[in-house]
Every structure is written in C-alpha cells, then in structure tokens.
VEXMARTI-621531 format. One record per atom (N, C-alpha, C): y negated, z, x negated. Coordinates in pm, whole numbers, plus 50000, padded with zeros to 5 digits. Example, Ala and Ser with C-alpha at 12.3 -4.5 7.8 and 13.67 -1.06 7.14 Angstrom:
<pts>
505695078048681/504505078048770/503305078048680/502255070848715/501065071448633/499975078748710/
</pts>
This chain:
<pts>
454187610406673/453967606406534/455067596706492/454727584106480/455687573706443/455427569406299/456387572206211/456167570406068/457247561806003/456857555005894/457807548405805/457617554505667/458727557305599/458677561705459/459237550505373/458427545905277/458847535805181/458967542105042/459837536404961/459967541104824/461197535004759/461117533004630/462237527204556/463397537204550/464597532404517/465727541604497/465357552304394/465587564904430/465277575804339/463877581404353/463057575604440/461667580204455/461587593504529/462637596904605/462637609504680/462197608204823/462167595904875/461687594005013/462607600705115/463917601005088/464857607305180/464617622205190/464407628505075/464117642905072/462827646105147/461777638305120/460497640705186/460577637605336/461297627105372/461447623805514/462127635205588/463147641205526/463847652405588/462917664305609/462107667105508/461177678505518/460117676205626/459587664105630/458547661105729/459137660705869/460367655905881/461047655806011/461167669906065/461507679405978/461637693406020/460267699206057/459257695805978/457907701206003/457367696706139/457547684006172/456987678506295/457997678006410/459227682706385/460277683006488/460517669106549/460617659206460/460947645606502/462147641006419/462957631806470/464167627806397/463887618806278/464677620706174/464697611706059/465717600806091/465267588606105/466127577606147/466477569106026/467737569705986/468227562305870/469097550705918/468807538705870/469597527105913/471057528605869/471267534905753/472637537105709/473407545805807/472747556605854/473397565505952/473657558306084/472687550206127/472847542806253/474017533106244/474087526006133/475157516206113/476517522906113/476647533906039/477927541106033/478317546506170/477347551406245/477657556906378/478147546106472/477477534606471/477897523606558/479297518606524/479577517806394/480907513306350/481957523706390/481647536406367/482587547306398/482897548106547/481847546206630/482017547406774/482507534406838/482597523706758/483127511106809/482247504606914/480927506106900/480017499606995/480067484506974/479487477107068/479447462607055/478727458606927/477577465106900/476837462106777/477637466206654/478337477506665/479157482206555/480297472906523/480927467406625/482037458106604/481557445306537/480397440606582/479837428506521/479457430906375/478867442706348/478477446006211/479717447406123/480777453106179/482007455406102/482597442206051/482457431706130/482977418606089/482337414105958/481037416505944/480337412805820/480727422205707/480807435205737/481127445105635/482527442905578/483467439305664/484847437005619/484937425005525/483987415705537/483957403905450/483137406605323/482557418505317/481697421705203/480347415205212/479977410805332/478687404005353/477647414005405/476367410805386/475287419005439/475237417805591/474967428905657/474797428605802/473467421605831/473447411205916/472217403505942/471087412205998/469857408205966/468687415406013/468717417506165/469137407206238/469087408206385/469947419606437/471097422106373/471957433206416/471347446606378/470807447406256/470177459906211/469007463306302/468187453306331/467017455506418/467457459906557/468517454006609/469017457706742/469487472206744/470157476506637/470597490406628/469407500106621/468407496306541/467207504706529/466487505606664/466357494306733/465687494106864/466407503306962/467717502806962/468517511307050/468307526007017/468277529106886/468097543006842/466717548306879/465677540106862/464327544706893/464107546807041/464997540907123/464907542807267/465587555407317/466237562907227/466927575207267/465927586507288/466277596407373/465327606907413/464707614807298/465467617307191/464917625707084/463827618807005/463657605607025/462587598206956/461317597107041/461347603307159/460227601807253/458907607007195/458987617607113/457767623507056/457457618206917/458297609106867/458047603406736/459317602206654/459177596606535/460327594306448/459837591306307/460757592506211/460517588006075/461587577806041/461187565606013/462127555305971/462287556105819/463517558505775/463837560105633/464817549005594/464347539605512/465207528605469/465097516205556/464107516105642/463837504505729/462367504505764/461717492905763/462237479605730/462387477705578/463207467805540/463437464705399/462717451905355/462207444505451/461517431905418/460527428505527/459717418205504/458677414405600/459277410205734/460367403005730/461017398505853/461407410305941/461987420705880/462367432605956/461127439906007/460047440005927/458817446605970/458237439806093/458267426506095/457747419106210/458607421606333/459937422206313/460847425106424/460627439206477/460377448606387/460107462406429/458847463106513/457827455806472/456567455606547/456777450606689/457597440206703/457917435006837/458697445306918/459637451906851/460457462106919/459597473506970/458717478506884/457837489506924/456917485107037/456447472707031/455597467507138/456307467507271/457587463907270/458367463607394/458597477607449/458517487707360/458677501607402/457337508207433/456257500407418/454917505807443/454467515607337/454917513307211/454597522607104/454087514906983/453527522406887/453047516206764/453147526206650/453107521206529/453187529706411/451887537406390/452017549706340/450837557606307/450517557006157/451567558006074/451367557905929/452597552205860/452357546005744/453427541905654/453167549005522/454077557805484/453907566005364/454727560105250/454067556905140/454767551505023/454887562104915/456127565904882/456357575504774/456447567304645/455417568004562/455317559204446/455687566604316/456637560504245/457117565904117/457317554004024/456897555103896/457037543603806/458497541403767/458797529203725/460177525103700/460867533503594/460147537003490/460737545003381/461247558403434/460447564903517/460847577703576/462027575903671/462037565003748/463137562503841/464457560803766/464427553303657/465647551403577/466117564703520/465167572803475/465497586003419/466157594803526/465597594603646/466147602803755/467557598503792/467727585503814/468997580503866/470097580203760/469757576603638/470787575503534/471267589203487/470507599703515/470897613103473/471837620103569/472137614003681/472987620503781/474447620803734/475117632103759/476527633603729/477217639803851/478447635503877/479187640003995/480547645203953/480997655904018/482317661403988/483407652904051/484407649303971/485517641104023/486347648704124/486377661904114/487257669904199/486627674004332/485427679804326/484827685204449/483597677604496/483087668304413/481937660204455/480587666504432/480557678404369/479267685004342/478407676004253/477097676604277/476177667604206/475297675404108/475077669503991/474247675603887/473307665103829/472407669603744/471527660403672/471357665803531/471497657003432/471477661503293/470147667803252/469057664403322/467737670003290/467317680503391/467387677103520/466807685603624/467767696103679/469067693603670/470037703103725/471357702103650/471357705603520/472577703903440/473637714403474/474887710803455/475957720703470/475887730103349/476457742203363/476377752103256/477117747403131/478267741103153/479027735403041/479007720203055/478547713302952/478427698802960/479757692202997/479707683703101/480887676203140/481817683603234/481467696203268/482327704203356/481547709503475/482207709503590/481577714103714/481507729403718/480337734603755/480177749103769/481037754603883/481217746603985/481877751304107/483397752204091/484007741604037/485477741304033/486067738803894/485207736103796/485707733703662/486177719503637/486007710803739/486437697003726/485537689103633/485977677003599/485207668403510/484037662003585/482867661903524/481727654803581/481607641203513/481137631403589/481047617803534/479847610403593/479517599203532/478417590703579/479007579303661/478597578203786/479097567503872/478557554003823/479287543403854/478867530103810/477477526403860/477157530403986/475847526604040/474717535303986/475047545103900/474027553203835/473817549103689/474497538403645/474317533603509/473037525303501/472407525703383/471057520103368/470957505603410/471937497303373/471837483103407/471927480903558/472747489103626/472857488003771/471577492703839/471017503403788/469767508803844/468647498403832/468537492203716/467477482203697/467657470403792/468917466703820/469167455903915/468757460104056/469037472604093/468637477704225/467117478104239/466447482104133/464977482704136/464377468704145/465027459004081/464537445204088/464637439904230/465727443204299/465887439104439/464797445604524/464517458404500/463477465404575/462117458804554/461797455904429/460487449904398/460347436104462/461437428804467/461397415104522/461327415104675/462107423804739/462247423104884/461397433204961/461307445504908/460677456204986/459247459104945/458927457704817/457567460804771/456487452704843/456737440104883/455707432804959/455267439805087/456087449205136/455697456605257/454467465205233/454247469105108/453067477305077/451797469805117/451667457305072/450487449505107/450457446005255/451627443705311/451727440405455/451127451805538/451537464105509/451057475505588/449657480105545/449307477705419/447947480705375/446957471905451/447357459405471/446507450205547/446287454405690/447217462205743/447087467205881/446417480905886/446037486005768/445367499005761/446287510805780/447587508905764/448567519505792/449087526205665/448987519505550/449667524305429/448897535505360/449617546005323/449057556905244/449997559605127/449487559105005/450307561304885/450327576104847/451507580704804/451677594404757/452377594004622/451847601504526/452487602404394/453767610704408/454917604404380/456197611204397/456677618804276/455837619904172/456217627204050/455667641304058/456527651104028/456087665004028/456947673704116/456477685904136/457187695704217/457417690504359/458617692704412/458967687504545/458017692904651/457667705704644/456757711604742/455377705304734/454927702504611/453607696304593/453597682304653/454697674904634/454787661504692/454767662504845/455457672304901/455457674205047/454047676805098/453297685205027/451917687905069/451087675105064/451297667004962/450577654404951/450937644905065/452207645005106/452647636505217/451977641005347/451937653905371/451287659305492/449827655305494/449167656405378/447767652405368/447597637505396/448517629305344/448437614805365/448627611105511/449497618305580/449727615705723/448447618405801/447707628705758/446497632405830/445297623905797/445357616205687/444217608005647/444037596005739/
</pts>
C-alpha cells in the first residue's frame, strides 16, 4: 500500500498518517524527519542540504527527492509507505513518479484531508505552548485548567510567532499556491480521494480507511 497524504497546515494529516501507518504496519515517511536524520548522521546528502540550511535557503527539490528515493528503498518500505509532507509541488510529484518507476512501484492512493481556511486558522491560532516544559494546549480544544498557566509544571503558556493569525494566513497562501495544484494533478490520474477533516479524530480515521478502499 503506497500512499500520499495531502493537507494544509493544521488539517490533521500527520495525525491521520500516523494512525493509518499503525493500522497497515507501514512506515510514515516525513521529509522533515528524513532531512533531519541525514543532517544528523552527516551523510553526503545531509552535508549538501546543510549548506543550504546554514544560509537560510530552501533545500533544492533535487536533494529532497534524492533523500526520499533513498528512504523508500529501505527494507521497511518494501510492503508500502505513507508519504507525509511530500510532494509539495508538481515538480516533486513528477520526480517521485520517476523514482517509484525506477523501483518498480507505483502509488495506490492520494488522500486529501480537506478543511476550510477559517477552521484551519481557528485550529492553529488557538495553540499555546508552555515556556518551561513545552507542553501543548489549545484555547478551544484542549485548554489548560488555569488560563495562561501550564497544568504540568505551572509555567507560563504563550502563543508562538508561527501560530499567530497573520503568519498562519501566509502559510496557507503558500500551500494554496504551491501544493493545492497537486489535487487536480492526482485527480487526473484517478488516485485522489478527498476526506472531510472536520470532526471527531476517530471518525476522520474511519473516513480515511474507507477512502483508501474506494
């Protein structure tokens, strides 16, 4: 079972990918995790990526694709995988298709966790983090018992800069411009299945399982 999970920041694709990975006993492959591992282990790809990261520049598609190709060739991906956070654009999608072809594999489904922008802003802007222990809360869905204070250690909770509304809207604009075109790209190939990401987490998981089977 070779899957891609698409979704805007805050849509819950990471949570659903983790659940489906456990259900089907296949790895959840995150480009962020791959990049950090290569940099940490000092691989050739990691060293090249680090040069861009140290300059504050984006790691080029060719390096990201090379890391993903290497990861998909590892033994634990033999029975399938879930790509979470990749591809991010049409160019990466085309490179992935070539990579899978070279491995004698192909995608089975592309699952899109769809949530409207208003709900995404509400989800992301409501997050609060403890300055002391890093515990995470949400003003609507998971509030601390005392406003502004961590239940775990009593430390101050705060809103991170990247959780502020103007930053969130900028992130969503980047997603709509660069990643959303993948929906039509994969729909044209008959692979895309949309899932409503609003509601109970378990209900969304059931909908994802149903979409995989469709």
